[in-house]
N, C-alpha and C positions, 0 to 999 in steps of 0.2 A: 427237581436237584437246586439246591441253592447253592452260590459260592460264595463259602466268606472271607475266604483268608487265602493268601500269597501259602504258597505250600513252606517255605522256610523266608525267615528275616531275619537281614542282620542292620545293625541301627548302632549309631554311636561315630568316633572321630575315628576310628578304625572299621569301620564297617567292612569297607572295601577289602584290605587287606585279609582279615577273618572270612571274609566269601572266596577268595578265592579258591580253596579248595574244595569247597564243596563245588564250586563253578566248574572246574577241570574234571571234576567227573560225569558231568552229564553233557559236558561239549569235549570235539576235537578242532571244532572248525565254525567259531563262531562269527559273527555277522553287528559288528558293531554297530548302530544306527544316532544320526542325530540330524542337527538339524543349524544352531545359532553356532555362527564366526565368533561369537564370545565364549563360546565353551570348549573350543577347539582345543582347549591347552589339556582340559581334564581326559576330554578321550584321548586326547595323544597321550597320556599316562595310562588308560586302560588297556587301550591298544601295546603299549610296551610291555605290562605287567603281566599278558596274558599272551607274549610271545616269548617273556622270559619263561612261562610255564609251558615251551614248548607245543601252544597251541596254533593253527595255520589259521590265520587274524586276516578279516576282510573288513571292509570300512566305507560304507557308505549316507550320503546324509538327505535329506530329502528337501526336496526343491520347492516345496508351496506350506501347506497347511494338509492335517490326515483325510486326504483326499483317493480317490481313487486311481488318480492319475499317477500319484508317487506310489499305492500299496501296486498298484500292477505292475512298475520299473521296480522294484524292489524284490516284489516275488520271483520276478523274469532274472532278476539278479541273481538270489539263491541259489535258487536251482542251477543257472549255469554255474556258479563257483561250488556246487552244493552244501553249503553251508547246514549246518545241522541245531543251529540256536541262534535266537536273536538279540542282543544286548542291547538294549533301547537306552540311553543316557539323554537326556534334555529335560525337557517340559512336558505340559499334558501332551500337546500335541502328539510330539515324538514318541512317548510314552503307550499311545492310545493307537498309533498308525505299529511299531513294534509287537502290540499285540495280540491286532487283529492279524498281521500278517503269519506271526507263529502260529497263529490258530487254526487257518487259513492250508498253512502247508503241512499242519500235524506236525510242529518242535517244538523246544520249550522258548519258554522267552524268559528274558531276566530283567527285570526293570531296576534302570540308578539313575535317581529323578536326579537332579538338578538343581532345582530348586524348591519351593517348599509353596509353587503357587497353586495346585491342586490335590488330589488322594488318587490318580490316574494312575500312579503306580502301582496301586493297592487291586484294583475292581478290574473285577470283570465286564467291563463294559470295554468301547472304545464309540465314541462319536467323532462321523463321518462328514466332513463338509466340504465344501467345493474349493476347488483352486484359488478360488478371489475371497475364500472364510465365509459363504455363508453355511450353516447348520443346514445338514438334509439329513439325518437320523440319528438315534443312537441303534447301536448292533450289545446286543446283550451274547456274553463269549460261556464258554462251556466251561472256563475255569481261569481262576486267578495266576497270576506269574508265577514259576516255576519259582523265583523265588526273588525276591525283592532286598537290594540295598540300599538304605537311607542313610548315609555315607555324612555327616556332616559335617565337615572338613571342605565336603565338595558343596553342601547348599550355603554356605557362609560365603560362597566365593558371589553371589547371589544377586543383582541389584535390591535393594530393600525395597521398591514395585512389587517385585512377585511378592514378596510377602504377604505386604498387603491386597493382594490381588489374592493369597490365599488366606489369607483369614476372612476377608467376602463371600469367599463361594464356603469356605468350614461353618461359615454361621449360620447360612441356611439353611445348613441341616434339619434345624432346631426347628424352627419357622417353616420350614417344609411339610418336616414331617409330624410337627406336633397337631397341624390342620390336616393331613390328610386320612393320616392312620391313628388317633389318639380309640376312635370307637371300635377297632379293631381286634378282637380278643383273641390274642396270639401272646403268648411270655417275649419270642422271643423279639416281637415287635417292640413291645412297650419295653422290654428292656433295651431297644437301639433307641428308641426318643428317648431315654431319661439316660441315655448315655451320650445323646446328643445332648441335651440339655446343660450337662455338667461340663461339653467343652463349648458353650456358646459361654458360659459361665465365667469358663477360666479364657476364654479368648478376651471378652470382655475387659476382664483383671489385668491380664497380663500381656494383652495384646498390645498395647501400644508404648510398652517397653521393652517389649523385645524389637520393634520396629525402630524406638529411637537411640538404644542403646547396644555398643559392639557385642559380636556373637563371642568373645569369650569367656571360659565362666559363668558364662548369662543365663542361667537356669529358668528365667523368664523368658529367652528365648529358644532353649532345647524346646522347652516344653510348651510352646508354639507352633514352631517347626513343625511334631511327632504330630501335636491336635490335628495341624492342617493334612499333614499328610500318613497320617497311619490313621488315627484317630477315625477322623470322618469317613474313610474307607471302610471302616469294621462296622460304622453307621448302616451304612446302603447293604453289606456284608450280610448283618443279622440279621435287618430288618426288612430287607430287600427292595423291589421297586417302587412302592410307595414310599419307602424311607429314603431316595436316593433324591427324586426330584418334584416340583410341584410348578407353581405360578413364577418362582424367581427365576430358574432354570427355560419356562416354558417363553418368559420374557429375554431373555435371553436371547434363547433361539430366534425368535422372530428379529430382534434387535441385527443379530446379523446380517438378517437377508436386505438390509440399507448397508452400501458400501459406502468405506469412508476412508479419506486418503490418510489420516494419521489409525492405525492398529493399537487395540485397547486388548488388556487379556481376559478369559473367559471371567474371570473372578469379577474384577471390575465391571464387568457386563452385568453378571449373576446381582452384584451390589447395585444399582440401578432397581435392578427386575426386583428386589426382596424389599427395595421399599415401595414400591408400585403395586407387588402381592400384598402388602400391610394396610397399604389407601384401599386397593381390592376390598380385603377385608372387614376395612369400616364400612364402604359406601354398600355394599351388598351383604354383607354376615351380621350387619350391626355389633363389630369387635368393641366394644369399647376401648380395650389398652391400645389399640391398634396404633392414634395416632401418638402416645405416649410411644410406644417401642421405637416409632417411628426420629420423635427429635432425640430419642438416647440413641438408635444406631446414626443421626445426622452428628452427631457432635461426636463420635467417634470414629468413623467414616472421614471427618472432616481432617481429623490428625492424623488418620492413616494418607493425606492426602489424596484418596479415593474419587473416583467421580458419583455424585451424588443426582442428576439428572441427564437424561438422553441426549439435552444438548451439550452438557461437556465430554459425550463419546463424540462427538462432532458432526450430531444430526439435529437439523431442523427438522420435528413432527408437522411443522404448517406449511410444507413445500411439497413439492415432485408427490402428492398422496402418498407420503411416509407413515401419515400416520394409517390409515385403511390397509395399506400394506405390512405393517408391525402388526396391527388388529385379525387380520386376514390370515396370519399366519399363526397366531398365535390361538384360533378358535378352530384353525385347521381340527380333522378327525381325530388324529394320534397325538395330539397334543399333550403334553403333561399339564396343563391347565385343568383338565378334567377333572384330577386329582379330588380338585379343589370340592367339599363338600356342599356347597350351595350351588343355587341356579345364579346363570348371570349370560348373556351375550355379548354379539361384537360390537354394539353400538355400547354397552358397558364397559369393555376394552377401550373406543375410543374416549370414553367420557373422563375417564380412573387418566388413561394417561396424557389428555389436555387439561385437565381443570390443575395436575401433577407439574407440570409444563410450564402451569400459568403463575403457578401460586408463589409466595412469598412465605414462608415456612420460618415463624416467629420460633427459636428453641429457647 
């Protein structure tokens, strides 16, 4: 079985208004799930609009990331109040939590992304973390969300940092899927790879304009946010597991094992992981174009104010055995890094990170 896309998708400046009649057909007692105080105004609007539809609406927030403690608490809240759907309105952790909880309780999930930071509003996948943000595992769900509401007016209120993070995460689709799946003799997989290539090109062309210019009447911004939140999800839906993640996300998952005072977004860490993946390809797979790709991405990422080293994520890999911790988690049995089609070992990961963190790359 393959879950390719949400059952219904609403997109554009009036997506939320257009979605309301469809939402009222599938729920009478929805739970609105959120997290950030910065998006309270939007969730309050969602609450009022649903109340005006004569729905019995409930409201609760996550306390941490998409973690088992929050998931258990929210499941109990839903059961106590007889909620019959989850409306997850927020960033990737909120969307992942809502999807997972809805599946556990066999009720519909409606995703309402409030930024373009990930494609979590689309996918049949939830990433599970500890309370303090360490990645544990990803869980493949039985289905994508019932309804995805991608309202541009909601997303344009998000900080530009979230857009940069989404661009980095979406860029990784091409660099990961093209190396893990190019030899797979499956038409849908090959089509997914080509979609990810077009997406990469569009983001490299339009991403900076989208990041720097006003949202209103900006086709670059509209194309970029939909690339990050919709097209990136479609790539994983069509292509399956190997078109979702590889070394860039494996490095992300490993870096989260080191707790830092400052919190970084998913795509910000994936972007650093992408640079490390390309350096690993150059060193262990004799990829002659990897260095050129790194230099191109470095220029682009710096224009988006994205971190480009683990040090810029607040981690010194040369202290507290951080290098070993990252390499050990990266090479564990179930790591996505093993989708790479060439041989490497833990020492190779240590060497790649150490060299990358010490070198001064000339652009």
